PDB file as gemmi writes it, atoms N, CA and C in Angstrom:
CRYST1    1.000    1.000    1.000  90.00  90.00  90.00 P 1                      
ATOM      1  N   MET A   1     101.333  91.441  91.247  1.00  0.00           N  
ATOM      2  CA  MET A   1     101.336  90.765  89.964  1.00  0.00           C  
ATOM      3  C   MET A   1     101.889  89.359  90.178  1.00  0.00           C  
ATOM      4  N   THR A   2     101.230  88.406  89.594  1.00  0.00           N  
ATOM      5  CA  THR A   2     101.637  87.013  89.770  1.00  0.00           C  
ATOM      6  C   THR A   2     102.817  86.663  88.874  1.00  0.00           C  
ATOM      7  N   GLN A   3     103.529  85.635  89.273  1.00  0.00           N  
ATOM      8  CA  GLN A   3     104.657  85.159  88.469  1.00  0.00           C  
ATOM      9  C   GLN A   3     104.171  84.674  87.108  1.00  0.00           C  
ATOM     10  N   GLU A   4     102.970  84.143  87.078  1.00  0.00           N  
ATOM     11  CA  GLU A   4     102.392  83.668  85.817  1.00  0.00           C  
ATOM     12  C   GLU A   4     102.250  84.818  84.815  1.00  0.00           C  
ATOM     13  N   LYS A   5     101.811  85.989  85.283  1.00  0.00           N  
ATOM     14  CA  LYS A   5     101.660  87.142  84.397  1.00  0.00           C  
ATOM     15  C   LYS A   5     103.025  87.659  83.941  1.00  0.00           C  
ATOM     16  N   ILE A   6     103.996  87.657  84.833  1.00  0.00           N  
ATOM     17  CA  ILE A   6     105.352  88.078  84.463  1.00  0.00           C  
ATOM     18  C   ILE A   6     105.922  87.139  83.414  1.00  0.00           C  
ATOM     19  N   ASN A   7     105.707  85.846  83.604  1.00  0.00           N  
ATOM     20  CA  ASN A   7     106.160  84.869  82.613  1.00  0.00           C  
ATOM     21  C   ASN A   7     105.498  85.116  81.259  1.00  0.00           C  
ATOM     22  N   ARG A   8     104.214  85.482  81.281  1.00  0.00           N  
ATOM     23  CA  ARG A   8     103.489  85.752  80.031  1.00  0.00           C  
ATOM     24  C   ARG A   8     104.061  86.989  79.339  1.00  0.00           C  
ATOM     25  N   ILE A   9     104.404  88.025  80.104  1.00  0.00           N  
ATOM     26  CA  ILE A   9     105.034  89.220  79.528  1.00  0.00           C  
ATOM     27  C   ILE A   9     106.321  88.822  78.814  1.00  0.00           C  
ATOM     28  N   ASN A  10     107.124  88.020  79.479  1.00  0.00           N  
ATOM     29  CA  ASN A  10     108.394  87.584  78.893  1.00  0.00           C  
ATOM     30  C   ASN A  10     108.181  86.718  77.655  1.00  0.00           C  
ATOM     31  N   GLU A  11     107.184  85.864  77.731  1.00  0.00           N  
ATOM     32  CA  GLU A  11     106.870  84.993  76.592  1.00  0.00           C  
ATOM     33  C   GLU A  11     106.450  85.826  75.375  1.00  0.00           C  
ATOM     34  N   LEU A  12     105.596  86.811  75.606  1.00  0.00           N  
ATOM     35  CA  LEU A  12     105.156  87.666  74.503  1.00  0.00           C  
ATOM     36  C   LEU A  12     106.321  88.488  73.944  1.00  0.00           C  
ATOM     37  N   TYR A  13     107.220  88.916  74.816  1.00  0.00           N  
ATOM     38  CA  TYR A  13     108.387  89.670  74.349  1.00  0.00           C  
ATOM     39  C   TYR A  13     109.252  88.798  73.433  1.00  0.00           C  
ATOM     40  N   ARG A  14     109.539  87.593  73.887  1.00  0.00           N  
ATOM     41  CA  ARG A  14     110.367  86.686  73.070  1.00  0.00           C  
ATOM     42  C   ARG A  14     109.696  86.390  71.732  1.00  0.00           C  
ATOM     43  N   LYS A  15     108.389  86.176  71.753  1.00  0.00           N  
ATOM     44  CA  LYS A  15     107.670  85.891  70.512  1.00  0.00           C  
ATOM     45  C   LYS A  15     107.692  87.103  69.585  1.00  0.00           C  
ATOM     46  N   SER A  16     107.579  88.315  70.161  1.00  0.00           N  
ATOM     47  CA  SER A  16     107.590  89.520  69.322  1.00  0.00           C  
ATOM     48  C   SER A  16     108.918  89.680  68.602  1.00  0.00           C  
ATOM     49  N   LYS A  17     110.006  89.280  69.244  1.00  0.00           N  
ATOM     50  CA  LYS A  17     111.325  89.375  68.619  1.00  0.00           C  
ATOM     51  C   LYS A  17     111.539  88.264  67.590  1.00  0.00           C  
ATOM     52  N   ALA A  18     110.988  87.098  67.850  1.00  0.00           N  
ATOM     53  CA  ALA A  18     111.214  85.941  66.979  1.00  0.00           C  
ATOM     54  C   ALA A  18     110.325  85.964  65.739  1.00  0.00           C  
ATOM     55  N   GLU A  19     109.031  86.175  65.919  1.00  0.00           N  
ATOM     56  CA  GLU A  19     108.118  86.045  64.787  1.00  0.00           C  
ATOM     57  C   GLU A  19     107.064  87.128  64.698  1.00  0.00           C  
ATOM     58  N   GLY A  20     106.952  87.968  65.677  1.00  0.00           N  
ATOM     59  CA  GLY A  20     105.924  89.008  65.671  1.00  0.00           C  
ATOM     60  C   GLY A  20     104.676  88.573  66.417  1.00  0.00           C  
ATOM     61  N   LEU A  21     103.849  89.545  66.749  1.00  0.00           N  
ATOM     62  CA  LEU A  21     102.634  89.279  67.521  1.00  0.00           C  
ATOM     63  C   LEU A  21     101.399  89.613  66.699  1.00  0.00           C  
ATOM     64  N   THR A  22     100.311  88.918  67.004  1.00  0.00           N  
ATOM     65  CA  THR A  22      99.027  89.272  66.416  1.00  0.00           C  
ATOM     66  C   THR A  22      98.519  90.526  67.130  1.00  0.00           C  
ATOM     67  N   GLU A  23      97.497  91.140  66.577  1.00  0.00           N  
ATOM     68  CA  GLU A  23      96.929  92.342  67.206  1.00  0.00           C  
ATOM     69  C   GLU A  23      96.415  92.029  68.610  1.00  0.00           C  
ATOM     70  N   GLU A  24      95.804  90.868  68.771  1.00  0.00           N  
ATOM     71  CA  GLU A  24      95.286  90.464  70.076  1.00  0.00           C  
ATOM     72  C   GLU A  24      96.423  90.306  71.085  1.00  0.00           C  
ATOM     73  N   GLU A  25      97.515  89.719  70.647  1.00  0.00           N  
ATOM     74  CA  GLU A  25      98.668  89.533  71.532  1.00  0.00           C  
ATOM     75  C   GLU A  25      99.317  90.874  71.877  1.00  0.00           C  
ATOM     76  N   LYS A  26      99.333  91.802  70.931  1.00  0.00           N  
ATOM     77  CA  LYS A  26      99.873  93.135  71.200  1.00  0.00           C  
ATOM     78  C   LYS A  26      99.051  93.840  72.268  1.00  0.00           C  
ATOM     79  N   LYS A  27      97.733  93.709  72.181  1.00  0.00           N  
ATOM     80  CA  LYS A  27      96.852  94.316  73.185  1.00  0.00           C  
ATOM     81  C   LYS A  27      97.080  93.679  74.552  1.00  0.00           C  
ATOM     82  N   GLU A  28      97.193  92.354  74.572  1.00  0.00           N  
ATOM     83  CA  GLU A  28      97.451  91.648  75.823  1.00  0.00           C  
ATOM     84  C   GLU A  28      98.779  92.095  76.429  1.00  0.00           C  
ATOM     85  N   GLN A  29      99.799  92.205  75.594  1.00  0.00           N  
ATOM     86  CA  GLN A  29     101.124  92.621  76.052  1.00  0.00           C  
ATOM     87  C   GLN A  29     101.052  94.032  76.639  1.00  0.00           C  
ATOM     88  N   ASP A  30     100.344  94.921  75.964  1.00  0.00           N  
ATOM     89  CA  ASP A  30     100.214  96.299  76.442  1.00  0.00           C  
ATOM     90  C   ASP A  30      99.515  96.349  77.795  1.00  0.00           C  
ATOM     91  N   LEU A  31      98.427  95.590  77.947  1.00  0.00           N  
ATOM     92  CA  LEU A  31      97.702  95.565  79.217  1.00  0.00           C  
ATOM     93  C   LEU A  31      98.561  94.989  80.344  1.00  0.00           C  
ATOM     94  N   LEU A  32      99.283  93.920  80.054  1.00  0.00           N  
ATOM     95  CA  LEU A  32     100.145  93.318  81.068  1.00  0.00           C  
ATOM     96  C   LEU A  32     101.273  94.261  81.472  1.00  0.00           C  
ATOM     97  N   ARG A  33     101.837  94.954  80.512  1.00  0.00           N  
ATOM     98  CA  ARG A  33     102.910  95.909  80.818  1.00  0.00           C  
ATOM     99  C   ARG A  33     102.390  97.053  81.674  1.00  0.00           C  
ATOM    100  N   LYS A  34     101.216  97.565  81.343  1.00  0.00           N  
ATOM    101  CA  LYS A  34     100.625  98.653  82.139  1.00  0.00           C  
ATOM    102  C   LYS A  34     100.353  98.196  83.565  1.00  0.00           C  
ATOM    103  N   GLU A  35      99.859  96.976  83.717  1.00  0.00           N  
ATOM    104  CA  GLU A  35      99.607  96.434  85.048  1.00  0.00           C  
ATOM    105  C   GLU A  35     100.915  96.286  85.830  1.00  0.00           C  
ATOM    106  N   PHE A  36     101.957  95.826  85.140  1.00  0.00           N  
ATOM    107  CA  PHE A  36     103.259  95.649  85.775  1.00  0.00           C  
ATOM    108  C   PHE A  36     103.813  96.989  86.256  1.00  0.00           C  
ATOM    109  N   VAL A  37     103.753  98.005  85.403  1.00  0.00           N  
ATOM    110  CA  VAL A  37     104.272  99.330  85.768  1.00  0.00           C  
ATOM    111  C   VAL A  37     103.470  99.915  86.934  1.00  0.00           C  
ATOM    112  N   ALA A  38     102.158  99.773  86.910  1.00  0.00           N  
ATOM    113  CA  ALA A  38     101.327 100.265  88.010  1.00  0.00           C  
ATOM    114  C   ALA A  38     101.683  99.565  89.316  1.00  0.00           C  
ATOM    115  N   ASN A  39     101.969  98.269  89.228  1.00  0.00           N  
ATOM    116  CA  ASN A  39     102.349  97.497  90.403  1.00  0.00           C  
ATOM    117  C   ASN A  39     103.682  97.977  90.960  1.00  0.00           C  
ATOM    118  N   VAL A  40     104.648  98.204  90.091  1.00  0.00           N  
ATOM    119  CA  VAL A  40     105.970  98.682  90.523  1.00  0.00           C  
ATOM    120  C   VAL A  40     105.842 100.060  91.163  1.00  0.00           C  
ATOM    121  N   ARG A  41     105.070 100.949  90.542  1.00  0.00           N  
ATOM    122  CA  ARG A  41     104.871 102.294  91.107  1.00  0.00           C  
ATOM    123  C   ARG A  41     104.208 102.227  92.484  1.00  0.00           C  
ATOM    124  N   GLY A  42     103.204 101.380  92.616  1.00  0.00           N  
ATOM    125  CA  GLY A  42     102.519 101.237  93.900  1.00  0.00           C  
ATOM    126  C   GLY A  42     103.445 100.721  94.984  1.00  0.00           C  
ATOM    127  N   ASN A  43     104.269  99.729  94.643  1.00  0.00           N  
ATOM    128  CA  ASN A  43     105.219  99.195  95.619  1.00  0.00           C  
ATOM    129  C   ASN A  43     106.246 100.243  96.018  1.00  0.00           C  
ATOM    130  N   LEU A  44     106.752 100.997  95.060  1.00  0.00           N  
ATOM    131  CA  LEU A  44     107.728 102.036  95.354  1.00  0.00           C  
ATOM    132  C   LEU A  44     107.112 103.123  96.227  1.00  0.00           C  
ATOM    133  N   ARG A  45     105.901 103.532  95.890  1.00  0.00           N  
ATOM    134  CA  ARG A  45     105.209 104.559  96.674  1.00  0.00           C  
ATOM    135  C   ARG A  45     105.004 104.085  98.116  1.00  0.00           C  
ATOM    136  N   ALA A  46     104.632 102.827  98.293  1.00  0.00           N  
ATOM    137  CA  ALA A  46     104.436 102.290  99.639  1.00  0.00           C  
ATOM    138  C   ALA A  46     105.746 102.301 100.427  1.00  0.00           C  
ATOM    139  N   GLN A  47     106.838 101.947  99.770  1.00  0.00           N  
ATOM    140  CA  GLN A  47     108.140 101.974 100.440  1.00  0.00           C  
ATOM    141  C   GLN A  47     108.523 103.394 100.829  1.00  0.00           C  
ATOM    142  N   LEU A  48     108.346 104.332  99.915  1.00  0.00           N  
ATOM    143  CA  LEU A  48     108.701 105.723 100.200  1.00  0.00           C  
ATOM    144  C   LEU A  48     107.836 106.304 101.312  1.00  0.00           C  
ATOM    145  N   ASN A  49     106.570 105.921 101.364  1.00  0.00           N  
ATOM    146  CA  ASN A  49     105.679 106.425 102.402  1.00  0.00           C  
ATOM    147  C   ASN A  49     106.019 105.880 103.785  1.00  0.00           C  
ATOM    148  N   ASN A  50     106.831 104.843 103.849  1.00  0.00           N  
ATOM    149  CA  ASN A  50     107.202 104.263 105.136  1.00  0.00           C  
ATOM    150  C   ASN A  50     108.595 104.657 105.598  1.00  0.00           C  
ATOM    151  N   ILE A  51     109.188 105.653 104.958  1.00  0.00           N  
ATOM    152  CA  ILE A  51     110.515 106.118 105.353  1.00  0.00           C  
ATOM    153  C   ILE A  51     110.373 107.128 106.485  1.00  0.00           C  
ATOM    154  N   ASP A  52     111.142 106.920 107.541  1.00  0.00           N  
ATOM    155  CA  ASP A  52     111.203 107.868 108.645  1.00  0.00           C  
ATOM    156  C   ASP A  52     112.528 108.609 108.554  1.00  0.00           C  
ATOM    157  N   MET A  53     112.447 109.922 108.714  1.00  0.00           N  
ATOM    158  CA  MET A  53     113.644 110.755 108.645  1.00  0.00           C  
ATOM    159  C   MET A  53     113.887 111.347 110.034  1.00  0.00           C  
ATOM    160  N   VAL A  54     115.125 111.206 110.529  1.00  0.00           N  
ATOM    161  CA  VAL A  54     115.476 111.781 111.818  1.00  0.00           C  
ATOM    162  C   VAL A  54     116.031 113.182 111.565  1.00  0.00           C  
ATOM    163  N   ASN A  55     115.371 114.172 112.148  1.00  0.00           N  
ATOM    164  CA  ASN A  55     115.771 115.559 111.976  1.00  0.00           C  
ATOM    165  C   ASN A  55     116.940 115.902 112.898  1.00  0.00           C  
ATOM    166  N   GLU A  56     117.559 117.062 112.660  1.00  0.00           N  
ATOM    167  CA  GLU A  56     118.709 117.475 113.456  1.00  0.00           C  
ATOM    168  C   GLU A  56     118.367 117.609 114.932  1.00  0.00           C  
ATOM    169  N   ASP A  57     117.125 117.987 115.238  1.00  0.00           N  
ATOM    170  CA  ASP A  57     116.727 118.149 116.639  1.00  0.00           C  
ATOM    171  C   ASP A  57     116.321 116.828 117.300  1.00  0.00           C  
ATOM    172  N   GLY A  58     116.442 115.737 116.575  1.00  0.00           N  
ATOM    173  CA  GLY A  58     116.143 114.421 117.126  1.00  0.00           C  
ATOM    174  C   GLY A  58     114.725 113.935 116.893  1.00  0.00           C  
ATOM    175  N   THR A  59     113.875 114.786 116.360  1.00  0.00           N  
ATOM    176  CA  THR A  59     112.505 114.356 116.090  1.00  0.00           C  
ATOM    177  C   THR A  59     112.490 113.474 114.841  1.00  0.00           C  
ATOM    178  N   VAL A  60     111.477 112.646 114.762  1.00  0.00           N  
ATOM    179  CA  VAL A  60     111.339 111.728 113.636  1.00  0.00           C  
ATOM    180  C   VAL A  60     110.137 112.158 112.809  1.00  0.00           C  
ATOM    181  N   THR A  61     110.344 112.279 111.496  1.00  0.00           N  
ATOM    182  CA  THR A  61     109.271 112.656 110.578  1.00  0.00           C  
ATOM    183  C   THR A  61     109.053 111.519 109.593  1.00  0.00           C  
ATOM    184  N   ASN A  62     107.814 111.054 109.516  1.00  0.00           N  
ATOM    185  CA  ASN A  62     107.459 110.043 108.524  1.00  0.00           C  
ATOM    186  C   ASN A  62     107.162 110.766 107.224  1.00  0.00           C  
ATOM    187  N   LEU A  63     107.889 110.427 106.172  1.00  0.00           N  
ATOM    188  CA  LEU A  63     107.730 111.145 104.911  1.00  0.00           C  
ATOM    189  C   LEU A  63     106.362 110.915 104.276  1.00  0.00           C  
ATOM    190  N   GLY A  64     105.781 109.747 104.493  1.00  0.00           N  
ATOM    191  CA  GLY A  64     104.439 109.484 103.968  1.00  0.00           C  
ATOM    192  C   GLY A  64     103.408 110.397 104.608  1.00  0.00           C  
ATOM    193  N   GLU A  65     103.539 110.606 105.911  1.00  0.00           N  
ATOM    194  CA  GLU A  65     102.615 111.511 106.601  1.00  0.00           C  
ATOM    195  C   GLU A  65     102.886 112.960 106.212  1.00  0.00           C  
ATOM    196  N   LYS A  66     104.160 113.320 106.079  1.00  0.00           N  
ATOM    197  CA  LYS A  66     104.530 114.697 105.751  1.00  0.00           C  
ATOM    198  C   LYS A  66     104.012 115.100 104.376  1.00  0.00           C  
ATOM    199  N   TYR A  67     104.102 114.193 103.421  1.00  0.00           N  
ATOM    200  CA  TYR A  67     103.695 114.521 102.061  1.00  0.00           C  
ATOM    201  C   TYR A  67     102.319 113.966 101.698  1.00  0.00           C  
ATOM    202  N   GLY A  68     101.578 113.511 102.674  1.00  0.00           N  
ATOM    203  CA  GLY A  68     100.180 113.198 102.495  1.00  0.00           C  
ATOM    204  C   GLY A  68      99.843 111.843 101.914  1.00  0.00           C  
ATOM    205  N   ASN A  69     100.757 110.862 101.926  1.00  0.00           N  
ATOM    206  CA  ASN A  69     100.445 109.530 101.383  1.00  0.00           C  
ATOM    207  C   ASN A  69      99.754 109.643 100.040  1.00  0.00           C  
ATOM    208  N   LYS A  70     100.366 110.307  99.130  1.00  0.00           N  
ATOM    209  CA  LYS A  70      99.765 110.554  97.816  1.00  0.00           C  
ATOM    210  C   LYS A  70      99.724 109.264  96.997  1.00  0.00           C  
ATOM    211  N   GLY A  71      98.832 108.363  97.364  1.00  0.00           N  
ATOM    212  CA  GLY A  71      98.736 107.058  96.711  1.00  0.00           C  
ATOM    213  C   GLY A  71      97.844 107.051  95.492  1.00  0.00           C  
ATOM    214  N   SER A  72      97.077 108.125  95.263  1.00  0.00           N  
ATOM    215  CA  SER A  72      96.139 108.109  94.146  1.00  0.00           C  
ATOM    216  C   SER A  72      96.743 108.667  92.868  1.00  0.00           C  
ATOM    217  N   ASN A  73      97.877 109.338  92.958  1.00  0.00           N  
ATOM    218  CA  ASN A  73      98.517 109.879  91.745  1.00  0.00           C  
ATOM    219  C   ASN A  73      99.473 108.861  91.170  1.00  0.00           C  
ATOM    220  N   SER A  74      99.592 108.854  89.840  1.00  0.00           N  
ATOM    221  CA  SER A  74     100.522 107.915  89.195  1.00  0.00           C  
ATOM    222  C   SER A  74     101.776 108.574  88.799  1.00  0.00           C  
TER     223      SER A  74                                                      
END                                                                             
């Protein structure tokens, strides 16, 4: 997500508190928020899939490989 879109989310939030939003702006805000949340989830999932765990016997298990890189579920 670009900084421009994040700035727009913040701008719409401030406007909603100050004077309210039009229906079109509410739809835009909803779409931007959904995109932001999907982006955060994707980044978190990528980080979790790259964690290596060292087992007691010294072997290393990649959690992303162990749990199947479940990138398609939200």
